[in-house]
C-alpha positions as a Markdown table, in Angstrom:
| # | Residue | x | y | z |
|---|---|---|---|---|
| 1 | Ala | 0.0 | 0.0 | 0.0 |
| 2 | Asp | 2.9 | 2.4 | 0.8 |
| 3 | Leu | 4.3 | 1.7 | -2.7 |
| 4 | Leu | 1.0 | 2.4 | -4.4 |
| 5 | Asp | 0.6 | 5.6 | -2.4 |
| 6 | Asp | 4.0 | 6.7 | -3.4 |
| 7 | Ala | 3.1 | 6.1 | -7.1 |
| 8 | Lys | 0.0 | 8.3 | -6.7 |
| 9 | Ala | 1.8 | 11.0 | -4.9 |
| 10 | Arg | 4.8 | 11.1 | -7.3 |
| 11 | Gly | 2.7 | 10.6 | -10.5 |
| 12 | Tyr | 3.9 | 7.3 | -11.9 |
| 13 | Ala | 2.3 | 3.9 | -12.7 |
| 14 | Ile | 4.0 | 0.7 | -11.7 |
| 15 | Pro | 4.3 | -1.7 | -14.7 |
| 16 | Gly | 2.4 | -4.9 | -14.3 |
| 17 | Val | 3.9 | -7.3 | -16.7 |
| 18 | Asn | 2.4 | -10.7 | -17.5 |
| 19 | Ile | 5.1 | -13.5 | -17.3 |
| 20 | Val | 5.2 | -17.0 | -18.6 |
| 21 | Gly | 8.4 | -18.4 | -17.0 |
| 22 | Thr | 11.5 | -17.6 | -15.0 |
| 23 | Asn | 13.1 | -16.1 | -18.1 |
| 24 | Ser | 10.4 | -13.5 | -18.4 |
| 25 | Ile | 10.3 | -13.0 | -14.6 |
| 26 | Asn | 14.0 | -12.2 | -14.6 |
| 27 | Ser | 13.7 | -9.9 | -17.6 |
| 28 | Cys | 11.1 | -7.9 | -15.7 |
| 29 | Met | 13.3 | -7.5 | -12.7 |
| 30 | Glu | 16.3 | -6.7 | -15.0 |
| 31 | Ala | 14.4 | -4.0 | -16.7 |
| 32 | Ala | 13.2 | -2.6 | -13.4 |
| 33 | Ala | 16.8 | -2.5 | -12.1 |
| 34 | Lys | 18.0 | -0.8 | -15.3 |
| 35 | Tyr | 15.3 | 1.9 | -15.4 |
| 36 | Gly | 14.7 | 2.4 | -11.7 |
| 37 | Gly | 11.9 | 0.1 | -10.6 |
| 38 | Pro | 9.6 | -0.9 | -9.0 |
| 39 | Ile | 8.0 | -3.8 | -11.0 |
| 40 | Met | 4.9 | -5.9 | -10.6 |
| 41 | Val | 5.4 | -9.5 | -11.7 |
| 42 | Thr | 2.0 | -10.7 | -12.8 |
| 43 | Phe | 0.9 | -14.3 | -13.1 |
| 44 | Ser | -2.1 | -15.4 | -15.1 |
| 45 | Lys | -3.8 | -18.7 | -14.6 |
| 46 | Gly | -2.5 | -20.0 | -17.9 |
| 47 | Gly | 1.0 | -18.6 | -17.1 |
| 48 | Gly | 1.0 | -20.6 | -13.9 |
| 49 | Gln | -0.1 | -23.7 | -15.7 |
| 50 | Phe | 2.7 | -23.2 | -18.2 |
| 51 | Ile | 5.3 | -22.9 | -15.4 |
| 52 | Ala | 4.1 | -26.3 | -14.0 |
| 53 | Gly | 4.1 | -27.9 | -17.4 |
| 54 | Lys | 1.4 | -28.1 | -20.0 |
| 55 | Thr | 1.3 | -31.9 | -19.9 |
| 56 | Val | 0.3 | -31.9 | -16.2 |
| 57 | Ala | -3.3 | -32.5 | -15.3 |
| 58 | Asn | -5.1 | -29.2 | -14.4 |
| 59 | Asp | -8.7 | -30.4 | -14.0 |
| 60 | Ala | -8.8 | -29.0 | -10.4 |
| 61 | Asp | -6.4 | -26.1 | -11.2 |
| 62 | Gln | -3.6 | -28.0 | -9.5 |
| 63 | Ala | -1.1 | -27.2 | -12.2 |
| 64 | Ser | -2.1 | -23.5 | -12.3 |
| 65 | Ile | -1.8 | -23.3 | -8.5 |
| 66 | Ala | 1.5 | -25.2 | -8.2 |
| 67 | Gly | 3.1 | -23.3 | -11.1 |
| 68 | Thr | 2.0 | -19.8 | -9.8 |
| 69 | Ile | 3.3 | -20.7 | -6.3 |
| 70 | Ala | 6.6 | -21.9 | -7.8 |
| 71 | Gly | 7.0 | -18.7 | -9.8 |
| 72 | Ala | 6.3 | -16.6 | -6.7 |
| 73 | Lys | 8.9 | -18.5 | -4.7 |
| 74 | His | 11.4 | -18.0 | -7.5 |
| 75 | Val | 10.8 | -14.3 | -7.3 |
| 76 | Arg | 11.3 | -14.3 | -3.5 |
| 77 | Glu | 14.6 | -16.1 | -3.9 |
| 78 | Val | 16.2 | -13.9 | -6.5 |
| 79 | Ala | 14.5 | -10.5 | -6.2 |
| 80 | Ala | 17.0 | -9.2 | -3.7 |
| 81 | Leu | 19.7 | -9.6 | -6.3 |
| 82 | Tyr | 18.1 | -7.0 | -8.5 |
| 83 | Gly | 17.7 | -4.4 | -5.7 |
| 84 | Val | 14.3 | -3.1 | -6.7 |
| 85 | Pro | 10.8 | -3.4 | -5.1 |
| 86 | Val | 8.9 | -6.3 | -6.6 |
| 87 | Val | 5.2 | -6.8 | -6.2 |
| 88 | Leu | 3.8 | -10.4 | -6.7 |
| 89 | His | 0.4 | -10.1 | -8.4 |
| 90 | Thr | -2.1 | -12.4 | -10.2 |
| 91 | Asp | -4.2 | -11.3 | -13.1 |
| 92 | His | -7.8 | -11.8 | -14.2 |
| 93 | Cys | -9.7 | -14.4 | -12.3 |
| 94 | Gln | -13.3 | -15.0 | -13.3 |
| 95 | Lys | -15.9 | -16.7 | -11.2 |
| 96 | Ala | -15.2 | -20.2 | -12.5 |
| 97 | Trp | -11.5 | -19.8 | -11.7 |
| 98 | Leu | -11.9 | -18.9 | -8.0 |
| 99 | Pro | -10.5 | -22.3 | -6.9 |
| 100 | Trp | -7.2 | -21.1 | -8.3 |
| 101 | Ile | -7.2 | -18.1 | -6.0 |
| 102 | Asp | -8.3 | -20.3 | -3.1 |
| 103 | Gly | -5.2 | -22.4 | -3.6 |
| 104 | Leu | -2.9 | -19.3 | -3.8 |
| 105 | Leu | -4.6 | -17.8 | -0.7 |
| 106 | Ala | -3.9 | -21.0 | 1.3 |
| 107 | Ala | -0.3 | -20.7 | 0.3 |
| 108 | Ser | -0.2 | -17.1 | 1.4 |
| 109 | Glu | -1.9 | -17.9 | 4.7 |
| 110 | Glu | 0.8 | -20.5 | 5.4 |
| 111 | Tyr | 3.6 | -18.2 | 4.4 |
| 112 | Phe | 2.1 | -15.4 | 6.6 |
| 113 | Ala | 2.0 | -17.6 | 9.6 |
| 114 | Glu | 5.7 | -18.3 | 9.2 |
| 115 | His | 7.0 | -14.9 | 7.9 |
| 116 | Gly | 4.5 | -12.3 | 8.9 |
| 117 | Glu | 3.7 | -11.4 | 5.3 |
| 118 | Pro | 1.8 | -13.1 | 2.5 |
| 119 | Leu | 3.4 | -15.0 | -0.3 |
| 120 | Phe | 1.5 | -12.9 | -2.9 |
| 121 | Ser | 1.1 | -9.1 | -2.6 |
| 122 | Ser | -2.2 | -8.9 | -4.4 |
| 123 | His | -4.8 | -10.8 | -6.5 |
| 124 | Met | -7.2 | -9.6 | -9.1 |
| 125 | Leu | -10.8 | -10.8 | -9.2 |
| 126 | Asp | -12.5 | -10.2 | -12.5 |
| 127 | Leu | -16.1 | -10.8 | -11.9 |
| 128 | Ser | -17.2 | -8.1 | -14.3 |
| 129 | Glu | -19.4 | -10.6 | -16.2 |
| 130 | Glu | -21.6 | -10.9 | -13.1 |
| 131 | Pro | -24.2 | -8.2 | -12.0 |
| 132 | Leu | -22.5 | -5.4 | -10.0 |
| 133 | Glu | -24.0 | -6.5 | -6.6 |
| 134 | Glu | -22.8 | -10.1 | -7.1 |
| 135 | Asn | -19.4 | -8.9 | -8.4 |
| 136 | Ile | -18.7 | -6.7 | -5.4 |
| 137 | Gly | -20.4 | -9.1 | -2.9 |
| 138 | Ile | -17.9 | -11.9 | -3.8 |
| 139 | Cys | -15.1 | -9.4 | -3.9 |
| 140 | Lys | -16.0 | -8.3 | -0.4 |
| 141 | Gln | -16.0 | -11.9 | 0.9 |
| 142 | Tyr | -12.5 | -12.3 | -0.5 |
| 143 | Met | -11.4 | -8.9 | 0.8 |
| 144 | Glu | -12.3 | -10.1 | 4.3 |
| 145 | Lys | -9.9 | -13.1 | 3.8 |
| 146 | Phe | -7.2 | -11.0 | 2.1 |
| 147 | Ala | -7.2 | -8.3 | 4.7 |
| 148 | Lys | -6.3 | -10.8 | 7.5 |
| 149 | Val | -3.0 | -11.5 | 5.7 |
| 150 | Asn | -2.4 | -8.0 | 4.2 |
| 151 | Ile | -3.2 | -9.0 | 0.6 |
| 152 | Leu | -4.5 | -6.2 | -1.7 |
| 153 | Leu | -7.6 | -6.9 | -3.9 |
| 154 | Glu | -7.9 | -5.6 | -7.4 |
| 155 | Phe | -11.4 | -5.7 | -8.8 |
| 156 | Glu | -12.8 | -5.0 | -12.3 |
| 157 | Leu | -15.8 | -2.9 | -13.3 |
| 158 | Gly | -17.0 | -3.0 | -16.9 |
| 159 | Val | -15.1 | -5.1 | -19.4 |
| 160 | Thr | -11.6 | -4.9 | -20.9 |
| 161 | Gly | -12.0 | -5.6 | -24.6 |
| 162 | Gly | -9.9 | -7.9 | -26.8 |
| 163 | Glu | -8.6 | -11.4 | -25.8 |
| 164 | Glu | -6.3 | -12.6 | -23.0 |
| 165 | Asp | -5.6 | -15.9 | -21.4 |
| 166 | Gly | -8.4 | -17.6 | -23.3 |
| 167 | Val | -11.1 | -15.0 | -22.5 |
| 168 | Asp | -12.4 | -13.4 | -25.7 |
| 169 | Asn | -14.2 | -10.0 | -25.4 |
| 170 | Thr | -13.6 | -8.9 | -28.9 |
| 171 | Asp | -17.3 | -8.7 | -29.7 |
| 172 | Val | -18.5 | -7.2 | -26.4 |
| 173 | Asp | -21.1 | -4.4 | -26.4 |
| 174 | Ser | -19.1 | -1.2 | -26.6 |
| 175 | Ser | -21.2 | 0.3 | -23.7 |
| 176 | Arg | -19.6 | -2.2 | -21.3 |
| 177 | Leu | -16.2 | -0.8 | -22.1 |
| 178 | Tyr | -16.9 | 2.4 | -20.1 |
| 179 | Thr | -17.5 | 2.3 | -16.3 |
| 180 | Gln | -19.8 | 4.7 | -14.6 |
| 181 | Pro | -18.8 | 6.8 | -11.5 |
| 182 | Glu | -21.8 | 5.4 | -9.5 |
| 183 | Glu | -20.5 | 1.9 | -9.9 |
| 184 | Val | -17.1 | 2.8 | -8.6 |
| 185 | Trp | -18.5 | 4.6 | -5.6 |
| 186 | Tyr | -20.8 | 1.7 | -4.7 |
| 187 | Ser | -17.7 | -0.6 | -4.8 |
| 188 | Tyr | -15.6 | 1.8 | -2.8 |
| 189 | Gln | -18.3 | 2.0 | -0.1 |
| 190 | Gln | -18.8 | -1.8 | 0.1 |
| 191 | Leu | -15.1 | -2.7 | 0.2 |
| 192 | Ser | -14.2 | 0.1 | 2.6 |
| 193 | Glu | -16.4 | -1.6 | 5.2 |
| 194 | Val | -13.8 | -4.4 | 5.6 |
| 195 | Pro | -11.2 | -3.7 | 8.3 |
| 196 | Asn | -7.7 | -3.3 | 6.9 |
| 197 | Ala | -9.1 | -3.4 | 3.3 |
| 198 | Gln | -6.6 | -2.4 | 0.6 |
| 199 | Phe | -8.0 | -2.4 | -3.0 |
| 200 | Thr | -7.5 | -1.0 | -6.5 |
| 201 | Cys | -10.1 | -0.7 | -9.2 |
| 202 | Ala | -9.7 | -1.7 | -12.9 |
| 203 | Ala | -12.4 | 0.6 | -14.2 |
| 204 | Ser | -13.0 | 0.3 | -17.9 |
| 205 | Phe | -12.4 | 3.5 | -20.0 |
| 206 | Gly | -12.3 | 1.9 | -23.4 |
| 207 | Asn | -9.3 | -0.4 | -22.6 |
| 208 | Val | -8.6 | -3.3 | -24.9 |
| 209 | His | -6.1 | -6.2 | -24.6 |
| 210 | Gly | -3.7 | -6.3 | -27.4 |
| 211 | Val | -2.3 | -3.7 | -29.8 |
| 212 | Tyr | -4.5 | -2.2 | -32.5 |
| 213 | Ala | -4.1 | 0.3 | -35.3 |
| 214 | Pro | -4.7 | 3.9 | -34.4 |
| 215 | Gly | -8.4 | 4.8 | -34.3 |
| 216 | Asn | -9.6 | 1.3 | -33.4 |
| 217 | Val | -9.5 | 1.9 | -29.7 |
| 218 | Asp | -11.3 | 4.9 | -28.1 |
| 219 | Leu | -9.7 | 5.4 | -24.7 |
| 220 | Gln | -11.5 | 7.9 | -22.5 |
| 221 | Pro | -9.3 | 8.5 | -19.4 |
| 222 | Val | -11.6 | 11.5 | -18.6 |
| 223 | Ile | -13.9 | 8.8 | -17.1 |
| 224 | Leu | -11.4 | 8.3 | -14.3 |
| 225 | His | -11.0 | 12.0 | -13.7 |
| 226 | Asn | -14.8 | 12.4 | -13.4 |
| 227 | Thr | -15.0 | 9.4 | -11.1 |
| 228 | Gln | -12.4 | 10.7 | -8.7 |
| 229 | Lys | -14.3 | 14.0 | -8.5 |
| 230 | Tyr | -17.6 | 12.1 | -7.9 |
| 231 | Ile | -16.1 | 10.1 | -5.0 |
| 232 | Gln | -14.3 | 13.1 | -3.5 |
| 233 | Glu | -17.6 | 14.9 | -3.4 |
| 234 | Lys | -19.3 | 11.9 | -1.8 |
| 235 | Leu | -16.5 | 11.6 | 0.8 |
| 236 | Ala | -16.2 | 15.4 | 1.3 |
| 237 | Cys | -12.5 | 14.9 | 1.6 |
| 238 | Glu | -9.4 | 16.8 | 0.5 |
| 239 | Asp | -7.9 | 13.9 | -1.4 |
| 240 | Thr | -8.5 | 14.5 | -5.1 |
| 241 | Lys | -7.7 | 10.9 | -6.0 |
| 242 | Pro | -9.4 | 8.8 | -3.4 |
| 243 | Met | -9.6 | 5.7 | -5.6 |
| 244 | Arg | -6.5 | 3.8 | -6.7 |
| 245 | Phe | -7.0 | 2.9 | -10.4 |
| 246 | Val | -5.3 | 0.4 | -12.6 |
| 247 | Phe | -4.9 | 0.6 | -16.4 |
| 248 | His | -5.5 | -2.7 | -18.2 |
| 249 | Gly | -4.7 | -3.2 | -21.9 |
| 250 | Gly | -1.7 | -0.7 | -21.7 |
| 251 | Ser | 0.2 | -2.1 | -24.7 |
| 252 | Gly | 0.2 | 0.3 | -27.7 |
| 253 | Ser | -1.4 | 3.2 | -25.8 |
| 254 | Ser | -0.3 | 6.7 | -26.6 |
| 255 | Val | 2.0 | 8.5 | -24.1 |
| 256 | Asp | -0.6 | 11.3 | -23.8 |
| 257 | Asp | -3.4 | 8.8 | -22.8 |
| 258 | Ile | -1.0 | 7.1 | -20.3 |
| 259 | Lys | 0.0 | 10.5 | -18.7 |
| 260 | Tyr | -3.7 | 11.6 | -18.5 |
| 261 | Ala | -4.7 | 8.3 | -16.9 |
| 262 | Ile | -1.9 | 8.6 | -14.3 |
| 263 | Glu | -3.1 | 12.1 | -13.5 |
| 264 | Ala | -6.4 | 10.6 | -12.7 |
| 265 | Gly | -4.9 | 8.2 | -10.1 |
| 266 | Val | -3.7 | 5.3 | -12.1 |
| 267 | Ile | -1.0 | 3.7 | -10.1 |
| 268 | Lys | -0.4 | 0.5 | -12.1 |
| 269 | Met | -0.5 | -0.2 | -15.9 |
| 270 | Asn | -0.7 | -3.7 | -17.3 |
| 271 | Ile | 1.6 | -4.7 | -20.2 |
| 272 | Asp | 1.5 | -8.1 | -22.0 |
| 273 | Thr | 1.3 | -7.9 | -25.8 |
| 274 | Asp | 4.2 | -5.4 | -26.1 |
| 275 | Thr | 6.5 | -7.6 | -23.9 |
| 276 | Gln | 5.5 | -10.8 | -25.5 |
| 277 | Trp | 6.2 | -9.3 | -28.9 |
| 278 | Ala | 9.6 | -8.1 | -27.7 |
| 279 | Phe | 10.4 | -11.7 | -26.5 |
| 280 | Trp | 9.3 | -13.1 | -29.9 |
| 281 | Asp | 11.2 | -10.4 | -31.8 |
| 282 | Gly | 14.4 | -11.3 | -29.8 |
| 283 | Val | 14.0 | -15.0 | -30.5 |
| 284 | Arg | 13.5 | -14.6 | -34.3 |
């Protein structure tokens, strides 16, 4: 939480990079060390399965759980060598994938009992396909568990377009790509009721996974600015950016859009396609 507050105060967004193995994990930390860190190493359910091995059975998410835990332990063993702050995060988890998070939470609870901190820093629950009340209701249940071991919750409102980790939203209704301030405020109220709650919001403002030709993606970071103003007025507080926002689908975004989003309280930006392309470009 201190690191995220520093990002908000100093006006930067922590890169959240999806990884697929120890090679990409190390590349993230190497880049962070070179350019001044910090870095958020992000595991997807599919990425965790890949680390365990694609031939291993995963009918109960056992490969995804084991691989993600193995990757996290790798980070904890080598991160000190790079000398930069590293956040351990997991990406989109829809309702059907919650057993994956349950397995990771159990590992963090065990780690917390021994070390006084969780194995994972944060988890994202993407229940945006569910009605708002159900989405936030489930998130609140997990927030209560996370808060006991100092894990941050990232939740999603609206839908990030495009395709990632087998979830295809390329044909989604465009209206779902833009989150309303009232939805964010409702979520803020509900999650704030949990003692020791720490959370970030992946609000949709036209974000799309992947890289597209100019003009095909209509980003509207002004939605985030308007939402911050709405919540500030509801709270009657001096903080002009009471909600911590995250930026999904960051690959290929213009510098101006990125800067404007950061000005609205974005403290983390996800990157996947750009880094995967860089890996492929290096191999070929």
